[in-house]
VOPAGU-2260 file (C-alpha; in pm, 1 decimal, decimal comma):
REM VOPAGU-2260
SITE   aa  ch    i         X         Y         Z
SITE  MET   A    0    -717,7    5302,8    -413,8
SITE  LYS   A    1    -356,5    5218,1    -492,7
SITE  ARG   A    2    -335,7    5014,8    -170,2
SITE  ILE   A    3    -647,7    4814,4    -240,2
SITE  ILE   A    4    -516,2    4662,8    -565,1
SITE  PRO   A    5    -202,8    4505,2    -407,3
SITE  ILE   A    6    -410,5    4379,4    -112,8
SITE  LEU   A    7    -666,0    4220,8    -346,4
SITE  PHE   A    8    -386,5    4069,0    -553,7
SITE  CYS   A    9    -227,1    3916,8    -240,0
SITE  CYS   A   10    -562,2    3775,6    -125,6
SITE  LEU   A   11    -625,7    3624,4    -467,7
SITE  LEU   A   12    -276,6    3474,9    -473,2
SITE  ALA   A   13    -325,0    3326,9    -125,3
SITE  LEU   A   14    -655,7    3167,6    -221,7
SITE  ALA   A   15    -508,9    3023,1    -540,9
SITE  SER   A   16    -217,9    2868,1    -351,5
SITE  CYS   A   17    -461,1    2682,0    -125,2
SITE  GLN   A   18    -603,0    2488,4    -421,1
SITE  LYS   A   19    -487,4    2126,9    -400,4
SITE  LYS   A   20    -386,9    1955,4    -723,7
SITE  ASN   A   21    -359,1    1589,2    -813,4
SITE  ALA   A   22    -182,7    1372,3    -551,9
SITE  PRO   A   23    -187,8    1625,2    -262,0
SITE  LEU   A   24    -563,9    1659,6    -303,9
SITE  PHE   A   25    -613,1    1291,2    -218,5
SITE  ARG   A   26    -341,2    1243,9      43,7
SITE  GLY   A   27    -478,2    1175,3     392,4
SITE  ASP   A   28    -674,1     942,4     619,7
SITE  TYR   A   29   -1036,8     851,5     554,5
SITE  SER   A   30   -1316,3     645,3     705,0
SITE  PHE   A   31   -1505,0     446,5     441,6
SITE  LYS   A   32   -1817,3     243,9     383,5
SITE  THR   A   33   -1865,7      14,3      84,4
SITE  SER   A   34   -2192,6    -128,2     -44,9
SITE  GLY   A   35   -2335,3    -267,1    -365,4
SITE  SER   A   36   -2442,3    -589,2    -531,0
SITE  VAL   A   37   -2298,1    -866,7    -743,9
SITE  THR   A   38   -2447,5   -1113,8    -988,6
SITE  MET   A   39   -2369,5   -1480,0    -931,3
SITE  ASP   A   40   -2406,3   -1703,0   -1237,8
SITE  GLU   A   41   -2393,4   -2076,1   -1175,0
SITE  ILE   A   42   -2145,5   -2258,3   -1397,3
SITE  ASN   A   43   -2062,6   -2625,8   -1459,8
SITE  THR   A   44   -2413,8   -2751,4   -1398,4
SITE  GLU   A   45   -2623,2   -3013,7   -1575,5
SITE  ASP   A   46   -2944,0   -2832,4   -1482,0
SITE  GLU   A   47   -3040,3   -2495,7   -1620,7
SITE  PRO   A   48   -2786,6   -2248,5   -1479,3
SITE  ALA   A   49   -2919,9   -2021,6   -1207,5
SITE  SER   A   50   -2838,7   -1654,1   -1179,5
SITE  TYR   A   51   -2871,7   -1451,8    -860,0
SITE  THR   A   52   -2819,6   -1085,7    -779,1
SITE  VAL   A   53   -2719,7   -1044,5    -417,1
SITE  SER   A   54   -2644,8    -741,0    -205,5
SITE  LEU   A   55   -2300,9    -726,4     -53,5
SITE  PRO   A   56   -2283,3    -668,5     319,2
SITE  ASN   A   57   -2170,4    -317,0     401,0
SITE  GLU   A   58   -1798,8    -295,0     473,6
SITE  ILE   A   59   -1652,2     -22,1     689,1
SITE  GLY   A   60   -1292,9      62,7     757,1
SITE  GLN   A   61   -1003,2     301,3     724,2
SITE  LEU   A   62    -840,1     423,6     404,6
SITE  GLU   A   63    -500,4     589,0     387,3
SITE  ILE   A   64    -363,4     759,5      77,5
SITE  SER   A   65       6,8     849,7      85,5
SITE  ASP   A   66     217,8    1041,5    -163,7
SITE  LEU   A   67     497,6     824,9    -302,3
SITE  GLY   A   68     728,5    1125,3    -323,2
SITE  ASN   A   69     844,5    1041,9    -673,1
SITE  GLY   A   70     745,8    1376,2    -820,7
SITE  LYS   A   71     461,5    1215,4   -1011,9
SITE  ASP   A   72      94,0    1202,4    -930,0
SITE  SER   A   73     121,5     847,1    -795,6
SITE  VAL   A   74      -3,4     750,3    -450,6
SITE  LEU   A   75      -8,9     443,7    -228,5
SITE  VAL   A   76    -358,2     334,6    -118,6
SITE  VAL   A   77    -407,4     121,4     194,0
SITE  MET   A   78    -759,4      -7,5     270,1
SITE  ASN   A   79    -810,5    -169,0     609,8
SITE  THR   A   80   -1155,8    -325,9     634,3
SITE  MET   A   81   -1286,9    -372,1     989,1
SITE  GLY   A   82   -1280,5    -741,3    1073,0
SITE  GLY   A   83   -1134,6    -816,5     732,8
SITE  GLU   A   84    -830,4    -789,6     518,8
SITE  VAL   A   85    -584,2    -514,6     436,4
SITE  VAL   A   86    -551,3    -423,0      68,5
SITE  ILE   A   87    -255,4    -225,7     -65,9
SITE  THR   A   88    -237,8     -83,7    -417,6
SITE  HIS   A   89    -106,7     213,1    -612,2
SITE  ALA   A   90    -313,3     480,6    -781,9
SITE  LEU   A   91    -272,6     763,1   -1028,5
SITE  CYS   A   92    -426,9    1102,3    -955,9
SITE  LYS   A   93    -533,3    1343,3   -1225,3
SITE  ASP   A   94    -712,7    1665,7   -1132,8
SITE  ASN   A   95    -996,0    1554,1    -900,8
SITE  GLU   A   96    -996,5    1191,8   -1026,3
SITE  ILE   A   97    -813,2     887,0    -893,4
SITE  PHE   A   98    -751,2     561,9   -1082,3
SITE  LEU   A   99    -652,0     264,3    -867,0
SITE  ARG   A  100    -432,0      -7,2   -1010,5
SITE  ASP   A  101    -633,5    -330,3   -1031,2
SITE  PHE   A  102    -607,0    -520,3    -705,0
SITE  LYS   A  103    -724,5    -846,3    -548,2
SITE  LYS   A  104    -942,0    -920,7    -249,8
SITE  ASN   A  105    -936,0   -1264,8     -92,9
SITE  THR   A  106   -1263,5   -1238,1      98,3
SITE  LEU   A  107   -1622,7   -1182,5      -3,5
SITE  LEU   A  108   -1851,6   -1221,3     293,7
SITE  PHE   A  109   -2223,1   -1290,7     286,2
SITE  THR   A  110   -2402,6   -1304,0     618,1
SITE  GLY   A  111   -2515,3   -1657,1     698,3
SITE  ASP   A  112   -2382,0   -1814,5     378,7
SITE  SER   A  113   -2079,8   -2038,1     344,0
SITE  LEU   A  114   -1951,3   -1901,8      15,2
SITE  THR   A  115   -1584,8   -1966,7     -52,4
SITE  LEU   A  116   -1386,3   -1782,2    -316,2
SITE  LYS   A  117   -1206,2   -2020,5    -549,9
SITE  ASN   A  118    -956,4   -1752,4    -648,2
SITE  ASP   A  119    -890,4   -1397,3    -544,6
SITE  LEU   A  120   -1156,8   -1147,7    -641,5
SITE  HIS   A  121   -1028,2    -900,6    -902,5
SITE  VAL   A  122   -1122,0    -539,7    -833,3
SITE  LYS   A  123   -1107,8    -233,7   -1058,7
SITE  ALA   A  124   -1170,8     108,7    -906,7
SITE  SER   A  125   -1173,4     474,3    -997,6
SITE  GLY   A  126   -1334,7     774,7    -841,5
SITE  GLN   A  127   -1361,4    1144,4    -779,3
SITE  MET   A  128   -1300,2    1386,3    -495,4
SITE  TYR   A  129   -1583,0    1617,6    -395,6
SITE  GLU   A  130   -1532,4    1938,6    -195,5
SITE  ASN   A  131   -1174,5    1828,7    -102,7
SITE  ASN   A  132   -1327,0    1601,1     162,3
SITE  THR   A  133   -1538,0    1321,3      11,8
SITE  LEU   A  134   -1393,8    1051,1    -212,4
SITE  ILE   A  135   -1640,6     834,8    -407,1
SITE  LEU   A  136   -1495,1     520,3    -567,2
SITE  ASN   A  137   -1681,6     314,3    -827,5
SITE  MET   A  138   -1566,8     -48,0    -819,1
SITE  THR   A  139   -1605,8    -360,4   -1030,2
SITE  TYR   A  140   -1567,1    -711,4    -883,2
SITE  GLU   A  141   -1492,9   -1026,7   -1085,1
SITE  GLY   A  142   -1418,4   -1378,3    -963,3
SITE  GLU   A  143   -1543,3   -1729,8    -889,1
SITE  ALA   A  144   -1687,4   -1883,4    -574,0
SITE  GLU   A  145   -1833,8   -2214,5    -462,7
SITE  THR   A  146   -2079,9   -2340,4    -206,3
SITE  ASN   A  147   -2251,1   -2677,6    -158,2
SITE  ASP   A  148   -2085,1   -2830,6    -466,7
SITE  ARG   A  149   -2202,6   -2541,4    -683,9
SITE  THR   A  150   -1966,8   -2303,4    -864,3
SITE  PHE   A  151   -2053,3   -1944,0    -947,7
SITE  LYS   A  152   -1901,3   -1673,6   -1161,2
SITE  ILE   A  153   -1923,7   -1343,5    -973,1
SITE  TYR   A  154   -1950,3   -1004,4   -1138,8
SITE  GLY   A  155   -2053,7    -668,7    -999,1
SITE  ASP   A  156   -2017,7    -316,9   -1131,7
SITE  ASP   A  157   -2262,1    -147,3    -893,3
SITE  ILE   A  158   -2025,5    -123,0    -595,9
SITE  ARG   A  159   -1952,8     213,0    -435,2
SITE  MET   A  160   -1714,7     325,6    -164,4
SITE  ALA   A  161   -1779,6     654,2      11,6
SITE  ALA   A  162   -1473,7     776,5     201,5
SITE  ILE   A  163   -1483,2    1084,3     423,1
SITE  ARG   A  164   -1158,8    1254,0     523,7
SITE  ASN   A  165   -1086,2    1220,2     896,7
């Protein structure tokens, strides 16, 4: 009986040391897919302004989260969208949550449409880690775009990224 207690204590200690906290929990390489929708409100029009809700095309790519090594729970986030741009930002990790610093995207693609962003798209994102393997980010997009002499304000808060650790 005296031997069982130290063995159980060692096993418990080993399991507790495997628990990832903050930045190390998120560090790694992921494959991601992003989908959602945005609302486009027409601005600067003499007619009654039109409002459209459109689905974003699904984006896929690679996500890398690296520890900055500064002793804090800060990480560097690199998103590489297939056939698209690379986005680099910093993030803060707290428990199983991650809060990305606001960043900009310079592309917003719609299949078959010639929509051009007037300015960079502003993105806010935060998310949670599930089962040490799945990162779900909730994102908000804001910006302006134009097509065929029409200008639109773009806003979307129903955009999700699911990233699975490679």
